[in-house]
C-alpha positions in Angstrom: -4.1 -14.0 62.5 -4.3 -17.5 61.7 -6.7 -18.4 58.3 -9.8 -19.4 60.2 -11.2 -22.6 59.1 -14.1 -22.1 57.2 -15.1 -24.3 54.2 -19.0 -24.6 53.0 -20.0 -20.9 53.4 -22.9 -17.9 52.5 -21.5 -15.0 52.5 -21.7 -11.1 51.6 -20.0 -7.9 52.0 -21.1 -6.3 55.5 -23.1 -2.8 54.8 -24.3 -3.0 51.4 -27.1 -5.0 52.2 -26.3 -7.1 49.5 -28.5 -10.9 49.5 -26.2 -14.2 50.6 -24.0 -15.8 48.5 -22.5 -19.3 48.9 -18.8 -20.7 48.2 -16.1 -22.6 49.6 -13.3 -20.3 51.4 -10.3 -21.4 50.0 -7.7 -22.7 52.7 -5.3 -23.9 50.4 -2.1 -23.7 52.8 0.2 -25.1 50.3 -0.7 -22.9 47.5 1.4 -20.0 47.9 -0.6 -16.9 46.2 -3.7 -18.2 48.6 -1.5 -17.7 51.8 0.2 -14.5 49.9 -3.3 -12.6 49.8 -4.2 -14.3 53.7 -0.9 -12.1 54.8 -2.3 -9.4 53.3 -6.6 -9.2 55.1 -7.5 -11.0 51.1 -8.9 -14.1 51.3 -10.4 -16.2 47.9 -13.7 -17.6 47.3 -15.0 -19.9 45.3 -18.5 -19.5 44.0 -20.5 -22.7 45.2 -22.0 -23.5 41.5 -20.2 -21.6 38.9 -16.0 -22.2 37.7 -14.7 -19.4 39.5 -13.3 -18.3 42.5 -13.5 -13.8 44.2 -11.1 -12.3 46.0 -12.2 -10.6 48.7 -11.1 -8.5 52.0 -11.6 -10.4 55.0 -13.2 -7.2 57.2 -15.5 -6.8 54.8 -17.4 -9.8 54.7 -19.9 -11.4 56.8 -19.5 -15.1 56.8 -22.0 -17.7 57.9 -19.9 -21.3 58.8 -22.2 -24.0 57.2 -21.4 -27.5 59.0 -21.9 -30.7 55.9 -25.6 -32.4 56.6 -25.8 -35.4 55.8 -28.2 -35.7 52.7 -31.5 -38.6 53.3 -33.3 -39.9 51.1 -36.8 -39.1 51.1 -39.0 -42.4 49.9 -42.1 -40.7 49.7 -40.7 -38.4 46.6 -37.9 -41.0 45.5 -35.1 -37.9 45.5 -32.3 -37.2 47.8 -33.0 -34.0 50.3 -29.8 -32.5 50.7 -28.8 -32.2 54.6 -27.7 -28.8 55.1 -28.3 -25.1 53.9 -25.7 -24.5 50.7 -26.0 -28.6 49.7 -29.7 -27.1 49.3 -29.1 -24.3 47.3 -27.3 -26.7 44.7 -29.7 -28.5 44.3 -31.7 -25.4 43.6 -29.3 -24.6 41.3 -29.4 -28.3 39.7 -33.1 -27.9 39.8 -32.4 -24.9 37.1 -30.1 -25.9 35.0 -32.8 -29.7 34.1 -35.0 -27.1 33.6 -33.2 -25.3 31.3 -31.6 -27.8 29.7 -34.8 -29.5 28.5 -36.7 -26.7 27.3 -33.1 -26.0 25.2 -33.4 -26.9 21.7 -30.1 -27.3 21.0 -27.3 -28.2 22.6 -26.7 -24.6 24.0 -27.7 -24.9 27.9 -27.9 -28.8 27.8 -26.5 -30.4 31.2 -24.8 -33.6 31.5 -22.0 -35.6 33.4 -19.1 -37.5 33.3 -17.9 -40.4 35.7 -14.8 -39.4 37.8 -14.0 -41.2 40.5 -17.8 -42.4 43.1 -18.6 -39.1 41.9 -19.5 -36.7 38.5 -18.4 -34.0 36.9 -21.0 -31.7 35.9 -20.9 -29.8 32.9 -23.5 -27.1 30.3 -23.1 -26.2 26.9 -22.4 -22.8 27.6 -21.7 -21.9 23.7 -22.7 -23.7 20.4 -20.5 -23.4 17.6 -20.7 -25.2 14.0 -18.5 -28.0 14.3 -17.7 -27.4 18.4 -19.1 -26.4 21.4 -17.6 -24.4 24.9 -18.5 -26.5 27.8 -18.4 -25.1 31.2 -18.4 -27.3 34.6 -20.4 -26.5 37.3 -20.1 -27.5 40.9 -23.4 -29.6 41.0 -21.4 -32.7 42.5 -20.7 -32.1 46.7 -17.2 -33.6 45.6 -16.4 -30.8 43.0 -15.0 -33.3 41.1 -14.1 -32.4 37.0 -13.1 -34.7 34.1 -10.3 -34.6 33.7 -9.8 -33.4 29.7 -12.9 -31.6 30.0 -11.3 -29.7 32.8 -13.0 -26.4 34.3 -14.1 -25.2 30.7 -13.0 -26.3 27.0 -14.3 -26.4 23.3 -15.0 -29.4 22.8 -16.2 -31.7 19.0 -19.6 -30.9 18.9 -21.1 -34.5 17.9 -18.8 -35.3 21.5 -20.8 -34.0 23.8 -23.8 -34.4 21.9 -22.9 -38.0 22.3 -23.1 -37.7 25.4 -26.1 -35.3 26.1 -27.9 -38.2 23.8 -27.1 -40.8 26.6 -27.9 -39.2 29.6 -31.2 -37.4 28.8 -32.1 -41.1 27.2 -31.7 -42.2 30.8 -33.8 -39.6 32.9 -36.4 -40.2 30.4 -36.3 -44.0 31.1 -35.8 -43.0 34.5 -38.7 -41.2 34.7 -41.2 -43.4 33.3 -42.4 -45.0 36.4 
């Protein structure tokens, strides 16, 4: 059987009554490992937001394709409205991350972004040490960009990230004022 043409999906394991999850179906036919897994009846699904992928037996899954919808702009609320169920899920997770970031006293749980191409790569500080922080990627940009230096996850000098967070929070505050 040829690899199906999935991309953005909602999925769960059959017969287990699990909640639906959102992810990206990996169709990397140029990736030898993905092709090898597919030949064995397995598939790779990347989490919609977190930097992890999971291998599943394809026949064990219920999969619903979520066609790409175009986002729109709500003039009344001045917010971008996601164009599909996948985008709505990612937006809810982004909103949770922003609120958690705003409540954070230290650097841990702080959300920030790095400009990449025509979008941004988003990161959260997952651990704060004396001189360093551990940052981890989040899939909040529809293009799922990563920064060339930060990658999916890395440890970085604390002050470097603290400066980025201060700038981002300052801009968020500036644009929040009316």
